[in-house]
ZAZAKOL-873026 format. One record per residue (C-alpha): x, y, z negated. Coordinates in nm, 2 decimals. Each point is the difference from the previous one (the first is absolute). Last residue first. Layout:
<site <X; Y; Z>>;
...
//
This chain:
<site <11.73; -11.25; 3.06>>;
<site <0.22; 0.32; 0.12>>;
<site <0.23; -0.07; 0.29>>;
<site <0.36; -0.08; -0.11>>;
<site <0.31; 0.22; -0.06>>;
<site <0.38; -0.05; -0.07>>;
<site <0.18; 0.38; 0.01>>;
<site <0.28; 0.13; 0.22>>;
<site <-0.03; 0.37; 0.02>>;
<site <-0.12; 0.28; 0.24>>;
<site <0.03; 0.33; -0.16>>;
<site <-0.26; 0.25; -0.16>>;
<site <-0.20; -0.26; -0.24>>;
<site <-0.24; 0.21; -0.15>>;
<site <-0.12; -0.10; -0.35>>;
<site <-0.37; -0.07; -0.12>>;
<site <-0.05; 0.05; -0.41>>;
<site <-0.02; 0.40; 0.02>>;
<site <0.16; 0.11; -0.35>>;
<site <-0.21; 0.25; -0.18>>;
<site <0.00; -0.20; -0.34>>;
<site <0.26; -0.26; 0.10>>;
<site <0.29; 0.10; -0.21>>;
<site <-0.23; -0.08; -0.30>>;
<site <0.17; 0.18; -0.30>>;
<site <0.19; -0.21; -0.25>>;
<site <0.37; 0.09; 0.12>>;
<site <-0.03; 0.35; -0.15>>;
<site <-0.06; 0.33; 0.23>>;
<site <-0.41; -0.04; 0.02>>;
<site <0.00; -0.04; -0.36>>;
<site <0.23; 0.30; -0.07>>;
<site <-0.24; 0.21; 0.20>>;
<site <-0.31; -0.19; -0.19>>;
<site <0.08; 0.17; -0.36>>;
<site <-0.03; 0.37; 0.16>>;
<site <-0.26; -0.07; 0.20>>;
<site <-0.23; -0.17; -0.27>>;
<site <0.04; 0.31; -0.24>>;
<site <-0.10; 0.24; 0.26>>;
<site <0.04; 0.37; -0.05>>;
<site <0.39; -0.01; 0.07>>;
<site <-0.09; -0.15; 0.34>>;
<site <-0.26; 0.25; 0.05>>;
<site <0.24; 0.27; -0.09>>;
<site <0.27; -0.08; 0.25>>;
<site <0.33; 0.19; -0.07>>;
<site <0.09; -0.05; -0.32>>;
<site <-0.09; -0.34; -0.06>>;
<site <0.18; -0.13; 0.36>>;
<site <0.30; 0.16; -0.12>>;
<site <-0.01; -0.17; -0.34>>;
<site <-0.10; -0.32; 0.17>>;
<site <0.28; 0.03; 0.30>>;
<site <0.28; 0.05; -0.30>>;
<site <-0.10; -0.29; -0.20>>;
<site <0.01; -0.20; 0.34>>;
<site <0.34; 0.10; 0.06>>;
<site <0.10; -0.07; -0.38>>;
<site <-0.03; -0.37; 0.08>>;
<site <0.01; -0.26; -0.33>>;
<site <-0.15; 0.22; -0.24>>;
<site <-0.24; 0.11; 0.24>>;
<site <-0.10; -0.32; 0.10>>;
<site <-0.04; -0.13; -0.38>>;
<site <-0.19; 0.28; -0.07>>;
<site <-0.26; -0.05; 0.27>>;
<site <-0.01; -0.34; -0.07>>;
<site <-0.08; 0.08; -0.36>>;
<site <-0.34; 0.22; 0.07>>;
<site <-0.08; -0.22; 0.31>>;
<site <-0.05; -0.32; -0.27>>;
<site <-0.24; 0.24; -0.22>>;
<site <-0.12; 0.10; 0.29>>;
<site <-0.14; -0.33; 0.13>>;
<site <0.17; -0.07; 0.36>>;
<site <-0.19; -0.13; 0.27>>;
<site <0.00; -0.26; 0.29>>;
<site <-0.29; 0.03; 0.26>>;
<site <0.06; 0.31; 0.20>>;
<site <-0.25; 0.02; 0.28>>;
<site <0.11; 0.08; 0.33>>;
<site <0.14; -0.31; 0.17>>;
<site <-0.40; -0.09; -0.10>>;
<site <-0.09; 0.18; 0.30>>;
<site <0.15; -0.17; 0.25>>;
<site <-0.35; -0.06; 0.22>>;
<site <-0.10; 0.33; -0.08>>;
<site <-0.12; 0.15; 0.35>>;
<site <0.35; 0.20; 0.00>>;
<site <0.19; -0.31; -0.08>>;
<site <-0.17; -0.20; 0.31>>;
<site <0.07; 0.30; 0.25>>;
<site <-0.26; 0.22; 0.17>>;
<site <0.21; 0.28; 0.04>>;
<site <0.35; -0.15; 0.07>>;
<site <0.22; 0.11; -0.29>>;
<site <0.01; -0.33; -0.19>>;
<site <0.12; -0.17; 0.26>>;
<site <-0.17; -0.34; -0.02>>;
<site <-0.31; 0.00; 0.19>>;
<site <0.09; 0.26; 0.27>>;
<site <0.31; -0.13; 0.05>>;
<site <-0.13; -0.35; 0.05>>;
<site <-0.28; 0.12; 0.22>>;
<site <0.26; 0.16; 0.22>>;
<site <0.22; -0.33; 0.00>>;
<site <-0.32; -0.21; 0.14>>;
<site <0.16; -0.09; 0.32>>;
<site <0.30; -0.17; -0.18>>;
<site <0.35; 0.08; -0.08>>;
<site <-0.10; 0.13; -0.35>>;
<site <0.06; -0.29; -0.17>>;
<site <-0.20; -0.05; -0.35>>;
<site <0.19; -0.24; -0.22>>;
<site <-0.19; -0.14; -0.33>>;
<site <0.22; -0.10; -0.28>>;
<site <-0.05; -0.34; -0.06>>;
<site <0.39; -0.04; -0.11>>;
<site <0.13; 0.28; -0.17>>;
<site <0.05; 0.33; 0.06>>;
<site <0.36; 0.12; -0.14>>;
<site <0.06; 0.37; 0.07>>;
<site <0.26; 0.22; 0.12>>;
<site <-0.13; 0.42; 0.00>>;
<site <-0.06; 0.26; 0.23>>;
<site <-0.21; 0.28; -0.09>>;
<site <-0.33; 0.17; 0.09>>;
<site <-0.19; 0.25; -0.20>>;
<site <-0.37; 0.04; 0.03>>;
<site <-0.25; 0.25; -0.07>>;
<site <-0.36; -0.09; -0.12>>;
<site <-0.37; -0.04; 0.07>>;
<site <-0.21; -0.25; -0.12>>;
<site <-0.41; -0.05; 0.08>>;
<site <-0.23; -0.13; -0.22>>;
<site <-0.15; -0.30; 0.21>>;
<site <-0.42; -0.05; 0.11>>;
<site <0.03; 0.19; 0.31>>;
<site <0.14; 0.28; -0.17>>;
<site <0.00; -0.01; -0.40>>;
<site <-0.01; 0.30; -0.23>>;
<site <0.27; 0.21; -0.18>>;
<site <0.29; -0.14; 0.25>>;
<site <0.30; -0.13; -0.12>>;
<site <0.31; 0.21; -0.03>>;
<site <0.37; -0.14; 0.03>>;
<site <0.28; 0.28; -0.02>>;
<site <0.25; -0.23; 0.05>>;
<site <0.05; -0.37; 0.16>>;
<site <0.28; -0.20; 0.05>>;
<site <0.07; -0.17; 0.36>>;
<site <0.26; -0.27; 0.13>>;
<site <0.25; -0.04; 0.22>>;
<site <0.19; -0.37; 0.04>>;
<site <0.33; -0.13; -0.02>>;
<site <0.00; -0.37; -0.05>>;
<site <-0.07; -0.28; -0.21>>;
<site <-0.22; -0.29; 0.13>>;
<site <-0.11; -0.30; -0.22>>;
<site <-0.10; -0.31; 0.25>>;
<site <-0.30; -0.12; 0.17>>;
<site <-0.10; 0.37; 0.07>>;
<site <-0.37; 0.08; 0.14>>;
<site <-0.15; 0.10; 0.33>>;
<site <-0.27; 0.22; 0.12>>;
<site <-0.13; 0.09; 0.35>>;
<site <-0.25; 0.26; -0.02>>;
<site <-0.35; -0.04; 0.10>>;
<site <-0.19; 0.25; -0.23>>;
<site <-0.14; -0.26; -0.20>>;
<site <0.38; -0.13; -0.11>>;
<site <0.09; 0.32; -0.09>>;
<site <-0.30; 0.01; -0.20>>;
<site <0.06; -0.31; -0.19>>;
<site <0.37; 0.11; -0.05>>;
<site <-0.15; 0.34; -0.13>>;
<site <-0.21; -0.21; -0.27>>;
<site <0.28; -0.26; -0.08>>;
<site <0.24; 0.26; -0.14>>;
<site <0.13; -0.29; -0.22>>;
<site <0.22; -0.13; 0.32>>;
<site <0.24; 0.32; -0.04>>;
<site <-0.02; 0.16; 0.38>>;
<site <0.35; 0.01; 0.18>>;
<site <-0.10; 0.26; 0.30>>;
<site <0.19; -0.06; 0.34>>;
<site <0.23; 0.15; 0.24>>;
<site <-0.10; 0.35; -0.15>>;
<site <-0.14; 0.33; 0.22>>;
<site <0.11; 0.33; -0.06>>;
<site <-0.27; 0.19; -0.16>>;
<site <-0.20; 0.29; 0.10>>;
<site <-0.27; 0.23; -0.14>>;
<site <-0.06; 0.34; 0.19>>;
<site <0.01; -0.04; 0.40>>;
<site <-0.15; 0.27; 0.17>>;
<site <-0.37; 0.02; 0.13>>;
<site <-0.17; 0.22; 0.26>>;
<site <-0.36; 0.08; 0.06>>;
<site <-0.02; 0.31; -0.11>>;
<site <-0.29; 0.16; 0.17>>;
<site <-0.02; 0.42; 0.01>>;
<site <-0.35; 0.11; 0.09>>;
<site <-0.14; 0.15; 0.33>>;
<site <-0.39; 0.03; -0.02>>;
<site <-0.25; -0.21; 0.30>>;
<site <-0.38; 0.07; -0.09>>;
<site <-0.29; -0.20; 0.01>>;
<site <-0.33; 0.14; -0.16>>;
<site <-0.29; -0.23; -0.06>>;
<site <0.25; -0.18; -0.29>>;
<site <-0.04; 0.29; -0.21>>;
<site <0.25; -0.08; -0.31>>;
<site <-0.05; 0.12; -0.35>>;
<site <0.29; 0.03; -0.21>>;
<site <0.00; 0.10; -0.42>>;
<site <0.28; 0.17; -0.14>>;
<site <-0.02; -0.04; -0.38>>;
<site <-0.23; 0.06; -0.29>>;
<site <-0.18; -0.33; 0.03>>;
<site <-0.35; 0.13; 0.00>>;
<site <0.01; 0.35; 0.10>>;
<site <0.22; -0.10; 0.31>>;
<site <0.23; 0.30; 0.13>>;
<site <-0.07; -0.01; 0.37>>;
<site <0.20; -0.15; 0.29>>;
<site <-0.16; -0.06; 0.33>>;
<site <0.02; -0.23; 0.29>>;
<site <0.00; 0.00; 0.38>>;
<site <0.10; -0.33; 0.13>>;
<site <0.31; -0.15; 0.14>>;
<site <0.20; -0.13; 0.28>>;
<site <0.38; 0.11; -0.12>>;
<site <0.22; 0.16; 0.23>>;
<site <0.34; -0.07; -0.15>>;
<site <0.29; 0.21; -0.11>>;
<site <0.28; -0.23; -0.09>>;
<site <0.17; -0.06; -0.36>>;
<site <0.36; -0.07; -0.17>>;
<site <-0.01; 0.00; -0.37>>;
<site <0.03; -0.37; 0.04>>;
<site <-0.23; -0.23; -0.25>>;
<site <0.19; -0.27; -0.15>>;
<site <0.12; -0.34; 0.09>>;
<site <0.03; -0.36; -0.21>>;
<site <0.20; -0.26; 0.02>>;
<site <0.25; 0.10; 0.26>>;
<site <0.26; -0.23; 0.07>>;
<site <0.39; 0.09; -0.07>>;
<site <0.25; -0.09; 0.26>>;
<site <0.29; -0.23; -0.11>>;
<site <0.20; 0.05; 0.29>>;
<site <0.06; -0.37; 0.11>>;
<site <-0.39; -0.10; -0.06>>;
<site <-0.02; -0.33; -0.14>>;
<site <-0.28; 0.07; -0.25>>;
<site <-0.24; 0.21; 0.28>>;
<site <0.06; -0.33; 0.23>>;
<site <-0.32; -0.20; -0.06>>;
<site <-0.20; 0.32; 0.02>>;
<site <0.13; 0.11; 0.34>>;
<site <-0.07; -0.30; 0.13>>;
<site <-0.33; -0.02; -0.12>>;
<site <-0.08; 0.32; 0.13>>;
<site <0.17; -0.12; 0.33>>;
<site <-0.22; -0.29; 0.05>>;
<site <-0.32; 0.25; -0.08>>;
<site <0.11; 0.22; 0.29>>;
<site <0.03; -0.31; 0.23>>;
<site <-0.30; -0.13; -0.06>>;
<site <-0.14; 0.34; 0.05>>;
<site <0.08; 0.07; 0.30>>;
<site <-0.07; -0.35; 0.15>>;
<site <-0.32; -0.03; -0.09>>;
<site <-0.06; 0.28; 0.29>>;
<site <-0.36; 0.01; 0.15>>;
<site <-0.13; -0.21; -0.27>>;
<site <0.13; 0.22; -0.26>>;
<site <-0.11; 0.26; 0.15>>;
<site <-0.37; -0.06; 0.06>>;
<site <0.00; -0.14; -0.37>>;
<site <0.10; 0.36; -0.12>>;
<site <-0.26; 0.15; 0.22>>;
<site <-0.28; -0.22; -0.12>>;
<site <0.10; 0.06; -0.38>>;
<site <-0.01; 0.36; 0.06>>;
<site <-0.31; -0.02; 0.18>>;
<site <-0.19; -0.22; -0.29>>;
<site <0.10; 0.25; -0.24>>;
<site <-0.12; 0.26; 0.17>>;
<site <-0.32; -0.19; 0.11>>;
<site <-0.06; -0.01; -0.40>>;
<site <0.07; 0.36; -0.09>>;
<site <-0.20; 0.16; 0.26>>;
<site <-0.28; -0.24; -0.09>>;
<site <0.03; 0.10; -0.36>>;
<site <-0.03; 0.34; 0.07>>;
<site <0.28; 0.23; -0.08>>;
<site <0.06; 0.11; -0.35>>;
<site <0.22; -0.28; -0.10>>;
<site <0.24; 0.09; 0.28>>;
<site <0.16; -0.37; 0.10>>;
<site <0.32; -0.11; -0.18>>;
<site <0.20; -0.29; 0.23>>;
<site <0.36; -0.09; -0.18>>;
<site <0.20; -0.17; 0.29>>;
<site <0.25; -0.26; -0.08>>;
<site <0.33; -0.10; 0.15>>;
<site <0.20; -0.23; -0.16>>;
<site <0.36; -0.05; -0.14>>;
<site <-0.17; -0.13; -0.35>>;
<site <0.09; 0.35; -0.11>>;
<site <-0.26; 0.15; 0.20>>;
<site <-0.26; -0.27; -0.08>>;
<site <0.02; 0.15; -0.35>>;
<site <0.01; 0.40; 0.09>>;
<site <-0.34; -0.06; 0.22>>;
<site <-0.16; -0.22; -0.25>>;
<site <0.07; 0.25; -0.29>>;
<site <0.19; -0.10; -0.33>>;
<site <0.32; -0.03; 0.25>>;
<site <0.02; 0.40; 0.04>>;
<site <-0.14; 0.18; 0.26>>;
<site <-0.07; 0.37; -0.16>>;
<site <0.24; 0.21; 0.20>>;
<site <-0.13; 0.04; 0.34>>;
<site <-0.26; 0.31; 0.02>>;
<site <-0.06; 0.34; -0.09>>;
<site <-0.25; 0.24; 0.08>>;
<site <-0.02; 0.41; -0.03>>;
<site <-0.10; 0.29; -0.15>>;
<site <-0.26; 0.02; 0.23>>;
<site <-0.22; -0.26; -0.14>>;
<site <-0.05; 0.17; -0.31>>;
<site <-0.18; -0.18; -0.31>>;
<site <0.20; -0.35; 0.01>>;
<site <0.31; 0.23; 0.01>>;
<site <0.29; -0.18; 0.19>>;
<site <-0.26; -0.21; 0.18>>;
<site <0.10; -0.34; 0.04>>;
<site <0.08; -0.18; 0.34>>;
<site <-0.08; -0.33; 0.18>>;
<site <0.11; 0.05; 0.36>>;
<site <-0.29; 0.12; 0.24>>;
<site <-0.25; -0.17; 0.22>>;
<site <-0.28; 0.19; 0.20>>;
<site <-0.20; -0.25; 0.17>>;
<site <-0.18; 0.06; 0.28>>;
<site <0.08; -0.37; 0.14>>;
<site <0.30; 0.24; 0.22>>;
<site <0.13; 0.11; -0.31>>;
<site <0.05; -0.35; -0.14>>;
<site <0.15; -0.14; 0.34>>;
<site <0.25; 0.32; -0.08>>;
<site <0.04; -0.13; -0.36>>;
<site <0.07; -0.39; 0.07>>;
<site <0.28; 0.05; 0.35>>;
<site <0.22; 0.21; -0.17>>;
<site <-0.01; -0.07; -0.34>>;
<site <0.04; -0.34; 0.03>>;
<site <0.28; -0.06; 0.23>>;
<site <0.25; 0.30; -0.06>>;
<site <-0.11; 0.10; -0.36>>;
<site <-0.07; -0.32; -0.15>>;
<site <0.23; -0.19; 0.19>>;
<site <0.27; 0.20; -0.10>>;
<site <-0.08; 0.00; -0.39>>;
<site <-0.01; -0.36; 0.00>>;
<site <0.36; -0.01; 0.18>>;
<site <0.08; 0.27; -0.24>>;
<site <-0.10; -0.20; -0.28>>;
<site <-0.19; 0.22; -0.26>>;
<site <0.13; 0.18; -0.32>>;
<site <0.15; 0.28; 0.19>>;
<site <-0.32; 0.06; 0.09>>;
<site <-0.23; -0.10; 0.29>>;
<site <-0.27; -0.18; -0.22>>;
<site <-0.34; -0.03; 0.18>>;
<site <-0.31; 0.22; -0.04>>;
<site <-0.33; 0.08; 0.16>>;
<site <-0.30; 0.25; 0.01>>;
<site <-0.28; 0.00; 0.17>>;
<site <-0.32; 0.22; 0.01>>;
<site <0.23; 0.30; 0.03>>;
<site <-0.25; 0.33; 0.05>>;
<site <0.08; 0.10; -0.39>>;
<site <-0.17; -0.04; -0.33>>;
<site <0.22; -0.05; -0.34>>;
<site <0.16; -0.30; -0.16>>;
<site <-0.13; -0.37; -0.01>>;
<site <0.08; -0.25; 0.26>>;
<site <-0.16; -0.32; 0.09>>;
<site <0.21; -0.33; 0.05>>;
<site <0.14; -0.27; 0.23>>;
<site <0.31; -0.13; -0.10>>;
<site <0.19; -0.16; 0.36>>;
<site <0.29; -0.23; 0.02>>;
<site <0.22; -0.10; 0.26>>;
<site <0.24; -0.34; 0.05>>;
<site <-0.16; -0.18; -0.27>>;
<site <0.23; -0.26; -0.18>>;
<site <-0.33; -0.22; -0.02>>;
<site <0.10; -0.23; -0.29>>;
<site <0.19; 0.25; -0.23>>;
<site <-0.25; 0.31; 0.09>>;
<site <-0.29; -0.25; -0.10>>;
<site <0.18; -0.06; -0.34>>;
<site <0.06; 0.35; -0.02>>;
<site <-0.37; 0.06; 0.00>>;
<site <-0.08; -0.33; -0.26>>;
<site <0.22; 0.25; -0.24>>;
<site <-0.22; 0.28; 0.11>>;
<site <-0.34; -0.10; -0.08>>;
<site <0.17; -0.18; -0.36>>;
<site <0.06; 0.41; -0.07>>;
<site <0.32; 0.01; -0.17>>;
<site <0.20; 0.05; 0.32>>;
<site <0.28; 0.20; -0.12>>;
<site <0.11; 0.12; 0.34>>;
<site <-0.31; 0.01; 0.16>>;
<site <-0.19; 0.13; -0.25>>;
<site <-0.11; 0.36; 0.06>>;
<site <-0.26; -0.07; 0.29>>;
<site <-0.15; -0.29; -0.21>>;
<site <-0.14; 0.27; -0.25>>;
<site <-0.05; -0.22; -0.27>>;
<site <-0.34; 0.07; -0.20>>;
<site <0.04; -0.45; -0.11>>;
<site <-0.28; 0.01; 0.21>>;
<site <0.13; 0.18; 0.26>>;
<site <0.02; 0.34; 0.08>>;
<site <-0.14; 0.27; 0.27>>;
<site <-0.35; -0.15; -0.01>>;
<site <-0.25; -0.09; 0.27>>;
<site <-0.24; 0.12; 0.24>>;
<site <-0.37; 0.14; 0.01>>;
<site <-0.12; 0.25; 0.25>>;
<site <0.26; -0.02; 0.23>>;
<site <0.08; 0.30; 0.01>>;
<site <0.13; 0.36; -0.05>>;
<site <0.26; -0.05; -0.29>>;
<site <0.14; 0.19; -0.26>>;
<site <-0.26; -0.13; -0.22>>;
<site <0.18; -0.33; 0.06>>;
<site <-0.19; -0.27; -0.27>>;
<site <-0.35; 0.14; -0.01>>;
<site <-0.24; -0.22; 0.20>>;
<site <0.16; -0.34; -0.16>>;
<site <0.17; -0.27; 0.05>>;
<site <0.27; -0.15; -0.22>>;
<site <-0.04; -0.28; 0.22>>;
<site <0.33; 0.15; 0.22>>;
<site <0.15; 0.05; -0.35>>;
<site <0.01; -0.38; -0.04>>;
<site <0.07; -0.08; 0.37>>;
<site <0.32; 0.23; 0.02>>;
<site <0.14; -0.13; 0.28>>;
<site <-0.29; 0.01; 0.24>>;
<site <-0.01; -0.11; 0.36>>;
<site <0.36; -0.09; -0.02>>;
<site <0.14; -0.07; 0.33>>;
<site <0.26; -0.22; 0.16>>;
<site <-0.02; 0.07; 0.36>>;
<site <0.24; -0.21; 0.26>>;
<site <0.14; 0.20; 0.27>>;
<site <0.16; -0.06; 0.37>>;
<site <-0.33; -0.02; 0.18>>;
<site <-0.23; 0.04; -0.28>>;
<site <-0.07; 0.35; 0.10>>;
<site <-0.10; -0.15; 0.32>>;
<site <-0.36; -0.10; -0.12>>;
<site <-0.10; 0.33; -0.07>>;
<site <-0.33; 0.01; 0.17>>;
<site <0.00; -0.38; -0.10>>;
<site <-0.39; 0.04; -0.10>>;
<site <0.07; -0.25; -0.28>>;
<site <0.35; -0.04; -0.08>>;
<site <0.19; 0.36; 0.09>>;
<site <-0.35; 0.21; 0.00>>;
<site <-0.12; -0.17; -0.36>>;
<site <0.39; 0.03; -0.17>>;
<site <-0.02; 0.37; 0.10>>;
<site <-0.35; 0.06; -0.14>>;
<site <0.10; -0.19; -0.34>>;
<site <0.31; 0.19; 0.03>>;
<site <-0.17; 0.37; 0.02>>;
<site <-0.24; -0.07; -0.28>>;
<site <0.29; -0.15; -0.24>>;
<site <0.21; 0.33; 0.09>>;
<site <-0.28; 0.27; -0.08>>;
<site <-0.04; -0.18; -0.34>>;
<site <0.18; 0.23; -0.24>>;
<site <-0.22; -0.07; -0.29>>;
<site <0.23; -0.31; -0.05>>;
<site <0.32; 0.17; -0.03>>;
<site <0.23; -0.32; 0.14>>;
<site <-0.34; 0.01; 0.21>>;
<site <0.15; -0.10; 0.33>>;
<site <0.36; -0.16; 0.05>>;
<site <0.09; -0.14; 0.35>>;
<site <0.34; -0.19; 0.05>>;
<site <0.09; -0.02; 0.33>>;
<site <0.17; -0.28; 0.12>>;
<site <0.24; 0.01; 0.33>>;
<site <-0.04; -0.31; 0.19>>;
<site <0.32; -0.18; 0.17>>;
<site <-0.13; -0.33; -0.01>>;
<site <0.25; -0.14; -0.30>>;
<site <-0.14; 0.34; -0.17>>;
<site <-0.35; -0.12; 0.04>>;
<site <0.06; -0.37; -0.09>>;
<site <0.17; 0.03; -0.34>>;
<site <-0.21; 0.27; -0.09>>;
<site <-0.34; -0.18; 0.04>>;
<site <-0.30; 0.05; 0.18>>;
<site <0.17; -0.02; 0.37>>;
<site <-0.28; -0.25; 0.10>>;
<site <0.08; 0.17; 0.37>>;
<site <-0.17; 0.31; -0.07>>;
<site <-0.02; 0.21; -0.33>>;
<site <-0.20; 0.18; -0.26>>;
<site <0.07; -0.12; -0.34>>;
<site <-0.28; 0.14; -0.26>>;
<site <0.15; -0.05; -0.39>>;
<site <-0.29; 0.04; -0.26>>;
<site <0.08; 0.04; -0.38>>;
<site <-0.20; -0.22; -0.18>>;
<site <-0.23; 0.16; -0.26>>;
<site <0.10; -0.13; -0.39>>;
<site <0.01; 0.32; -0.20>>;
<site <0.35; 0.04; 0.01>>;
<site <0.01; -0.06; 0.37>>;
<site <0.10; -0.32; 0.18>>;
<site <0.23; -0.06; 0.22>>;
<site <0.09; -0.02; 0.38>>;
<site <-0.35; -0.12; 0.12>>;
<site <0.03; -0.11; 0.39>>;
<site <-0.24; 0.07; 0.27>>;
<site <0.07; -0.08; 0.37>>;
<site <-0.05; 0.18; 0.31>>;
<site <0.09; -0.10; 0.38>>;
<site <-0.24; -0.30; 0.05>>;
<site <-0.27; 0.22; -0.04>>;
<site <-0.39; -0.06; -0.06>>;
<site <0.04; -0.12; -0.36>>;
<site <0.33; 0.24; -0.08>>;
<site <-0.30; 0.26; 0.14>>;
<site <-0.24; -0.10; -0.27>>;
<site <0.27; -0.01; -0.26>>;
<site <0.10; 0.31; 0.04>>;
<site <-0.33; 0.15; -0.02>>;
<site <-0.05; -0.24; -0.28>>;
<site <0.30; 0.13; -0.20>>;
<site <-0.11; 0.38; 0.02>>;
<site <-0.36; -0.09; -0.10>>;
<site <0.14; -0.12; -0.32>>;
<site <0.21; 0.26; -0.07>>;
<site <-0.25; 0.24; 0.04>>;
<site <-0.06; 0.20; 0.37>>;
<site <0.05; 0.36; 0.07>>;
<site <-0.31; 0.22; 0.04>>;
<site <-0.05; 0.32; 0.20>>;
<site <0.21; -0.05; 0.32>>;
<site <-0.34; 0.00; 0.20>>;
<site <-0.13; -0.30; -0.21>>;
<site <0.06; -0.28; 0.26>>;
<site <0.35; 0.15; 0.04>>;
<site <0.07; 0.00; -0.35>>;
<site <-0.13; -0.38; -0.03>>;
<site <0.20; -0.08; 0.29>>;
<site <-0.16; -0.11; 0.35>>;
<site <0.02; -0.33; 0.13>>;
<site <-0.36; -0.12; -0.02>>;
<site <-0.10; 0.37; 0.13>>;
<site <0.19; -0.09; 0.34>>;
<site <0.31; 0.23; 0.06>>;
<site <0.02; 0.25; 0.29>>;
<site <0.01; 0.33; -0.21>>;
<site <0.15; -0.18; -0.28>>;
<site <0.35; 0.17; 0.01>>;
<site <-0.11; 0.30; -0.06>>;
<site <0.04; 0.31; 0.18>>;
<site <0.13; 0.29; -0.19>>;
<site <-0.34; 0.22; -0.13>>;
<site <0.16; 0.37; 0.02>>;
<site <0.00; 0.13; -0.38>>;
<site <-0.34; 0.04; -0.21>>;
<site <0.07; 0.28; -0.20>>;
<site <0.01; -0.05; -0.34>>;
<site <-0.05; 0.27; -0.24>>;
<site <0.29; 0.08; -0.24>>;
<site <-0.02; 0.25; -0.29>>;
<site <0.11; -0.25; -0.27>>;
<site <-0.29; 0.05; -0.21>>;
<site <-0.21; -0.02; 0.29>>;
<site <0.14; -0.35; 0.17>>;
<site <-0.08; -0.13; -0.34>>;
<site <-0.34; 0.12; -0.02>>;
<site <-0.05; -0.12; 0.31>>;
<site <0.14; -0.39; -0.08>>;
<site <-0.24; 0.04; -0.32>>;
<site <-0.28; 0.03; 0.21>>;
<site <0.08; -0.26; 0.21>>;
<site <0.08; -0.25; -0.28>>;
<site <-0.35; 0.13; -0.13>>;
<site <-0.18; -0.08; 0.34>>;
<site <0.18; -0.35; 0.00>>;
<site <-0.19; -0.13; -0.31>>;
<site <0.19; 0.04; -0.36>>;
<site <-0.06; -0.34; -0.25>>;
<site <0.18; -0.28; 0.19>>;
<site <0.39; 0.13; -0.07>>;
<site <0.20; -0.27; 0.17>>;
<site <0.30; -0.05; -0.23>>;
//
């Protein structure tokens, strides 16, 4: 909410206090040239008119785009959904030649670029940069050439409710603007942890936009945290074993080789996104590359077979520098796409073909679901600032203070390589019992092609059972996460008519794997979509189990022998009356064999079946 009880002077005083507490003094960085240099005041954005101190509110942002749309035939504004608090989710389409829908855009050979801003609404750099970019394309036309082979699909503010929780006190680690939105939605969900489970209505609407437009390239604009250094612009993309080789090749040999030198020429210092090995000692090194799982935008877009670039401007740099940096990384990328649209189009086509072919691979090579950081590292000349480490009399821990008036370069180890971790062989299809409607509906929402058995099917399948099941003791993103180990076995089963068939010979094959493979980092079972399978529903009264145990031992001496051995070797078991009785119950025909059994089966070989589209 907008706090009106504190004036601007108090805001600046508190900001100064926070700076001092963190041992940081903000040095004025090089003022990069603003795109608004020769723009009439009437078309300057709020951030430009306020010397990069203020970012516009939701209504102001939409009003600015409406002015552009009224003036330019290249801009159209739509709503792609409604937020939980009732706000429209604005979608701005920027295109020449009336290519304002997906079918027309792709038919004309245009590349569709999706730009999303304010997924974390306090990180407004992308919102302001995109407003300036659209103005320069459609009004001043200084960037009109960026539409020659491209259609822009823009989410000016993704988390609209979070954006309107507007305050001077949102992100204390961030140097401007004066006021900004909040990190999460009105339902307290972090949208950039929601791409697979899609609990937030905003995310469900995002998935519909993706399915409709089928973008060729994706930008997700953010502001980072972590520490202080000279670099003003960080970026990340999935280039590891989880990603399409074709996408990786394009990102490394086209995007990085063209865009990064151009940014340096502009005066920026870009660097691959990293984390400090020790947050209180930068000299211990940095690591990067292991965290792009599909709950995040860049990881999710990767399994949709498209390149995604995560932009993270450095939060301590002046807001002017950050906004212009975001503008420039988008501008140079669009220049690349217009100069050589064929390279990206061909890379994306190959990526789709790779995904469709996974289930039919002759050598049955496993697909990587997760990667882990390699122990290998290389020395790197890190452009940092002087810092001191002292013993804090407040926290009792080490305190780090940076002096960004003193630039320094020090050699540190950089671990930027990963290796495959969890892998899985790809089935021909998943067979999903039709009663698991929430998972089925979510598969549809992710754009997966589903079919349904018209007649019963008896076939050999691979199934999973779970052991060592543990639930988190507190919620994460509104759900209690589940951890477990899995065992696979091959069985013959009969599946009734109505069973859902999810074939893997489709471009969304990796999405299906990440939703329905339990070992995937953001699988539906790990997010709690199947938690009922871990619950015991039937039970036996103790007096009945007493009789059952005696009857079982009398009928089968081996059961008696095993029971007596466990009594003598397992003190906890021997001291637990219910554990002793339930050990017999679990071995009896009365035990529920469905407990801890994954209801979804993996069809590993081609079989003949009678199927139909879902109604």
